N, C-alpha and C positions, 0 to 999 in steps of 0.2 A: 397646226392645231388641229386636235381631235375633233372630228363633229359628232360623234357620240361617245357618249359616256357609258361605262360598265352598270350593267342591270337594265339599261335601253331596250325596248322592244323593237325590233327593225322587219322591215320585209327586204327580202333579196330580188333581184331583178326575174328570178323563177318562179317568183310568188309564195317563197317558203318566209312563214313567220318564226323568229327564234329571238332570243336575248342574247344582249353583248355579255359575252366574260372575259376578254380581254382583248388589247388593242396593243398594236407594236408596229414598227417600221422594218421595212426591207431594206439591205444593205443600199441599196438604189434610193432611200428615202421614201418609198410608196407606203402609204398606210393601210394596214390590215386590219381586220378583225375578226377574232373566234366568237362564232355565234352558234350558241345552242339550241337544237333543236330536238324534242323528245329523246333527250339523252345523247345525243349523235353531237359531234362538231363539226362546223362549216368553218374554212378559213378565206374568207372572202376579202376582194378589195373595197376600200370605202366607197368608189363610185357606183358598186353594185347594191348597194344599200342605201334605204330611205327609211324614216323613220314611219313607225306603224302611228296610225292616228287613235288616241287615249279615248277609252269610253268611258262614258260615265254613267253609273247607275245610280237610280234611283233609291232613296232612303225607304 
């Protein structure tokens, strides 16, 4: 089961923040995600990502 959904904002283990644009499995069954950051795509294993905290803005 996927840990993240399309559109989720995530942080990588290297401190980069991006948006999940695709989710797929390798031939070995490992879960990967395509994460967009400033127009560039990173392809990362699920273990290297954490959900970014949501910031609530005052009205």
